[in-house]
Residue frames relative to the residue before (quaternion, step in Angstrom):
aa qw qx qy qz dx dy dz
M 1.0000 0.0000 0.0000 0.0000 0.00 0.00 0.00
T 0.1432 -0.7867 0.5964 0.0698 3.56 -0.98 0.83
I 0.4889 -0.6566 0.4782 0.3181 3.53 -1.12 0.56
N 0.3909 -0.6937 0.5539 0.2434 3.54 -1.03 0.80
R 0.1386 -0.8336 0.5332 0.0392 3.58 -0.30 1.24
S 0.3984 0.7168 -0.4939 0.2889 3.58 1.20 0.17
M 0.5053 -0.6352 0.4940 0.3118 3.54 -1.13 0.69
V 0.0668 -0.7904 0.6089 0.0060 3.56 -0.80 0.99
C 0.0403 -0.7721 0.6341 0.0095 3.59 -0.71 1.05
V 0.0646 -0.8037 0.5915 -0.0057 3.51 -0.58 1.17
V 0.1562 -0.7841 0.5956 0.0774 3.56 -0.84 0.97
G 0.5210 0.6171 -0.4736 0.3513 3.56 -0.90 0.92
A 0.6321 -0.5736 0.3708 0.3659 3.53 -1.18 0.59
A 0.7262 0.4573 -0.2581 0.4438 3.59 0.97 -0.74
A 0.6961 0.4673 -0.2732 0.4716 3.60 1.21 -0.21
L 0.5533 -0.5618 0.4777 0.3874 3.53 -1.22 0.39
A 0.3703 -0.7891 0.4613 0.1654 3.52 -0.79 1.05
S 0.5544 0.6286 -0.4084 0.3617 3.60 1.12 0.23
C 0.4218 -0.6394 0.5729 0.2916 3.54 -1.17 0.63
G 0.6980 0.4863 -0.3255 0.4127 3.55 -1.12 0.46
T 0.3501 0.7275 -0.5155 0.2872 3.57 1.16 0.43
M 0.1735 -0.7681 0.6099 0.0888 3.56 -1.03 0.87
R 0.2745 -0.7477 0.5811 0.1669 3.55 -1.07 0.74
S 0.2568 -0.7727 0.5609 0.1494 3.58 -0.91 0.88
Y 0.6725 0.4247 -0.2957 0.5291 3.55 1.21 0.52
D 0.4991 -0.6450 0.4917 0.3052 3.55 -1.23 0.47
G 0.6882 0.5065 -0.3486 0.3850 3.53 -1.30 0.26
P 0.7384 -0.4135 0.2879 0.4482 3.54 -1.32 -0.12
Q 0.6240 -0.5365 0.4157 0.3872 3.53 -1.27 0.44
K 0.3049 -0.7549 0.5574 0.1624 3.55 -1.00 0.87
A 0.6170 -0.5461 0.4232 0.3768 3.56 -1.25 0.43
P 0.6440 -0.5544 0.3590 0.3860 3.62 -1.08 0.64
G 0.6686 0.5094 -0.3031 0.4490 3.61 1.04 -0.65
E 0.6663 0.5021 -0.2913 0.4681 3.59 1.29 -0.23
I 0.7496 0.3331 -0.1821 0.5421 3.58 1.25 -0.26
A 0.3589 -0.6501 0.6040 0.2894 3.53 -1.38 0.14
T 0.2633 -0.7614 0.5738 0.1472 3.56 -1.15 0.59
L 0.1566 -0.7736 0.6115 0.0556 3.55 -0.97 0.98
V 0.0090 -0.7862 0.6175 -0.0214 3.60 -0.90 0.97
V 0.3094 -0.6949 0.6047 0.2361 3.56 -1.29 0.31
I 0.0612 -0.7814 0.6210 0.0019 3.56 -0.80 1.08
H 0.1643 -0.8174 0.5503 0.0448 3.55 -0.63 1.20
P 0.4224 -0.5989 0.5884 0.3417 3.53 -1.16 0.53
D 0.6997 -0.5083 0.2917 0.4087 3.61 -1.06 0.60
F 0.7293 0.4642 -0.2588 0.4309 3.59 0.90 -0.88
T 0.7282 0.3977 -0.2658 0.4908 3.64 1.19 -0.10
I 0.2840 0.7870 -0.5127 0.1924 3.59 1.21 0.23
G 0.8388 0.1781 -0.1623 0.4883 3.54 -0.83 1.03
K 0.6135 0.5740 -0.3612 0.4046 3.62 1.19 -0.19
V 0.7468 0.3292 -0.1937 0.5444 3.59 0.96 -0.81
F 0.0396 0.8142 -0.5747 0.0727 3.58 -0.87 0.94
I 0.4525 -0.6273 0.5478 0.3190 3.56 -1.26 0.40
S 0.2160 -0.8106 0.5309 0.1201 3.57 -0.60 1.10
N 0.7976 -0.1380 0.0319 0.5863 3.60 1.15 -0.39
V 0.2928 -0.7053 0.6197 0.1811 3.49 -1.38 0.37
D 0.8559 -0.0191 -0.0224 0.5163 3.57 -0.81 1.07
H 0.6479 -0.5965 0.2824 0.3803 3.54 1.03 0.96
S 0.7477 0.4439 -0.2362 0.4336 3.61 1.13 0.21
Y 0.7366 0.4041 -0.2571 0.4776 3.61 1.08 -0.27
D 0.2651 -0.7500 0.5854 0.1569 3.56 -0.75 1.02
L 0.0165 0.8333 -0.5457 0.0870 3.53 -0.33 1.31
R 0.1592 0.8407 -0.5088 0.0946 3.61 1.02 0.63
D 0.6747 0.4916 -0.3155 0.4513 3.61 1.11 -0.42
V 0.4421 0.6531 -0.4910 0.3700 3.61 1.21 0.21
S 0.0294 0.8057 -0.5887 0.0586 3.56 -0.71 1.03
M 0.7651 -0.3468 0.2579 0.4773 3.53 -1.31 -0.03
R 0.8223 0.2217 -0.2213 0.4750 3.54 -1.12 0.89
K 0.5881 0.4858 -0.4085 0.5012 3.61 1.18 0.25
S 0.1825 -0.7894 0.5771 0.1028 3.54 -1.20 0.39
I 0.2721 -0.7224 0.6125 0.1700 3.51 -1.37 0.36
E 0.2840 -0.7357 0.5903 0.1723 3.55 -0.89 0.96
L 0.0989 -0.7911 0.6036 0.0078 3.55 -0.90 1.06
L 0.4417 -0.6193 0.5622 0.3245 3.55 -1.17 0.52
P 0.5789 -0.5611 0.4333 0.4028 3.61 -1.10 0.50
G 0.5567 0.6074 -0.4511 0.3430 3.57 -1.15 0.63
H 0.7478 -0.4032 0.3178 0.4210 3.50 -1.42 -0.22
H 0.0503 0.8013 -0.5930 0.0602 3.58 -0.88 0.96
V 0.1643 -0.7352 0.6477 0.1142 3.52 -1.27 0.60
I 0.1126 -0.7993 0.5902 0.0090 3.55 -0.63 1.21
A 0.2120 -0.7671 0.5933 0.1211 3.61 -0.72 1.04
V 0.1278 -0.7946 0.5932 0.0169 3.53 -0.86 1.05
G 0.0973 -0.7984 0.5933 0.0328 3.57 -0.94 0.95
H 0.2797 -0.7211 0.6089 0.1761 3.52 -1.39 0.16
A 0.5703 -0.6443 0.4019 0.3132 3.56 -0.93 0.95
N 0.7586 0.3736 -0.1973 0.4960 3.61 1.08 -0.65
S 0.7058 0.4117 -0.2519 0.5186 3.59 1.21 0.34
S 0.3652 -0.7115 0.5518 0.2366 3.54 -1.13 0.65
V 0.6034 0.5549 -0.3470 0.4556 3.59 1.30 -0.05
S 0.1844 -0.7661 0.6071 0.1023 3.56 -1.06 0.84
C 0.2022 -0.7464 0.6101 0.1724 3.53 -1.29 0.17
A 0.3197 -0.7571 0.5465 0.1608 3.58 -1.25 0.50
L 0.1884 -0.7354 0.6439 0.0953 3.49 -1.15 0.85
T 0.0733 -0.8003 0.5951 0.0008 3.59 -0.62 1.13
F 0.1934 0.7974 -0.5433 0.1776 3.58 -0.67 1.07
E 0.4234 -0.6424 0.5719 0.2846 3.53 -1.42 0.23
A 0.2278 -0.7827 0.5675 0.1156 3.58 -0.54 1.17
L 0.2146 -0.7684 0.5934 0.1064 3.54 -1.01 0.90
A 0.5560 -0.6111 0.4487 0.3408 3.58 -1.04 0.79
G 0.8124 0.2695 -0.2239 0.4662 3.51 -1.09 0.86
K 0.6183 0.5515 -0.3388 0.4458 3.61 1.26 -0.07
T 0.2522 -0.7297 0.6130 0.1678 3.56 -1.28 0.49
Y 0.1051 -0.7886 0.6056 0.0188 3.54 -0.92 1.02
A 0.1774 -0.7888 0.5827 0.0822 3.54 -1.03 0.85
V 0.2901 -0.6781 0.6446 0.2011 3.52 -1.14 0.79
L 0.0832 -0.7851 0.6138 -0.0042 3.56 -0.64 1.21
S 0.1426 -0.8115 0.5638 0.0571 3.59 -1.08 0.62
W 0.1355 -0.7579 0.6306 0.0981 3.49 -1.35 0.30
E 0.1610 -0.7447 0.6363 0.1209 3.54 -1.31 0.37
G 0.4299 -0.7497 0.4571 0.2104 3.52 -1.01 0.86
Y 0.1954 -0.8010 0.5372 0.1779 3.60 1.17 -0.43
G 0.8195 -0.2135 0.0720 0.5270 3.53 0.68 1.17
A 0.6039 0.5168 -0.3697 0.4813 3.59 1.17 -0.37
I 0.2977 -0.7704 0.5391 0.1648 3.57 -0.77 1.00
D 0.3450 -0.7429 0.5445 0.1803 3.55 -0.84 1.04
H 0.6040 -0.5810 0.4106 0.3593 3.57 -1.25 0.33
Y 0.6102 0.5356 -0.3686 0.4527 3.65 1.19 -0.11
R 0.8176 -0.2981 0.1721 0.4616 3.57 -0.28 1.29
G 0.6846 -0.5274 0.2984 0.4050 3.58 0.97 0.75
Q 0.3808 0.7413 -0.4832 0.2682 3.60 1.18 0.33
T 0.2716 -0.7521 0.5770 0.1662 3.57 -1.08 0.68
W 0.7054 0.3236 -0.2688 0.5705 3.60 1.20 0.47
G 0.0270 0.7949 -0.6061 0.0035 3.53 -1.26 0.27
A 0.1940 -0.7671 0.5992 0.1219 3.54 -1.30 0.17
F 0.0372 -0.7801 0.6238 0.0315 3.51 -1.27 0.41
L 0.3797 -0.7202 0.5441 0.2028 3.56 -1.27 0.49
R 0.0016 -0.7916 0.6097 -0.0402 3.54 -1.02 0.92
E 0.4111 -0.6421 0.5759 0.2949 3.55 -1.11 0.69
V 0.0458 -0.8009 0.5970 -0.0125 3.58 -0.83 1.03
S 0.5976 -0.5400 0.4283 0.4096 3.55 -1.26 0.19
Q 0.6372 -0.5159 0.3988 0.4109 3.55 -1.22 0.38
A 0.6324 0.5381 -0.3320 0.4476 3.61 1.03 -0.77
E 0.6469 0.4970 -0.3257 0.4780 3.62 0.99 -0.77
G 0.6407 0.5298 -0.3177 0.4559 3.57 1.03 -0.79
Q 0.6668 0.4987 -0.2914 0.4709 3.56 1.02 -0.83
S 0.7363 0.4372 -0.2420 0.4562 3.58 0.86 -0.95
G 0.3578 -0.7309 0.5062 0.2856 3.58 1.14 -0.57
K 0.6390 0.4961 -0.3261 0.4892 3.59 1.22 0.41
V 0.0298 -0.7548 0.6551 -0.0133 3.50 -0.99 1.03
T 0.4954 -0.6947 0.4311 0.2934 3.57 -0.75 1.04
D 0.7911 0.2155 -0.1062 0.5625 3.60 0.81 -0.97
M 0.1239 -0.8290 0.5447 0.0262 3.56 -0.34 1.29
T 0.5322 0.6326 -0.4143 0.3808 3.61 1.21 0.17
L 0.5770 -0.5934 0.4437 0.3436 3.55 -1.17 0.68
R 0.1795 -0.7624 0.6155 0.0880 3.53 -0.97 0.95
P 0.3012 -0.7845 0.5093 0.1857 3.63 -0.09 1.27
G 0.7906 0.2803 -0.2421 0.4877 3.53 -0.98 0.93
K 0.7267 0.3607 -0.2301 0.5374 3.60 1.24 -0.30
D 0.7410 0.3366 -0.1970 0.5466 3.58 0.92 -0.90
I 0.4016 -0.6839 0.5508 0.2599 3.58 -1.23 0.47
E 0.2999 -0.7736 0.5358 0.1568 3.57 -0.62 1.16
C 0.4786 -0.6554 0.5098 0.2855 3.52 -1.14 0.76
A 0.2610 -0.7581 0.5807 0.1409 3.59 -0.84 1.01
F 0.3917 -0.7463 0.4858 0.2316 3.56 -0.62 1.13
L 0.3348 -0.7472 0.5541 0.1502 3.55 -1.07 0.93
P 0.6560 -0.5024 0.3613 0.4321 3.59 -1.18 0.35
D 0.5598 -0.6050 0.4605 0.3295 3.54 -1.15 0.71
H 0.1938 -0.8075 0.5506 0.0849 3.62 -0.79 1.02
R 0.2185 0.7951 -0.5390 0.1717 3.61 0.89 0.81
């Protein structure tokens, strides 16, 4: 299976209004109620630093940036997340539901060392409203333990 990298611009109240949507499945585009949508939402100070490096261990999506989205089929997914200033990646594992929007949110410590192998950055996954996914803005950017899915850091691949 290959990722459809064609630019898709969908106009309508029920669809994400951003150009640059990527599909992680083959075949024709599915209706919004049949797929889950994944977006990256950055706090202002990390814009362009955190990126999705692959979906389900097979898609190189390094050009996914803020305000772009990835269409996923419902089911189990593993999303690898990287940071421009680190050789270490982390993985988000979750069950995507049709019609839902999920956001990869990130943080940076600016010198504060996190409990994950000394990393000064991290990411987590949260179900967000379609409006938050479209706007790229989430009011509360802090990790909510027990509600958000934390990114598990992967071995260093230097």
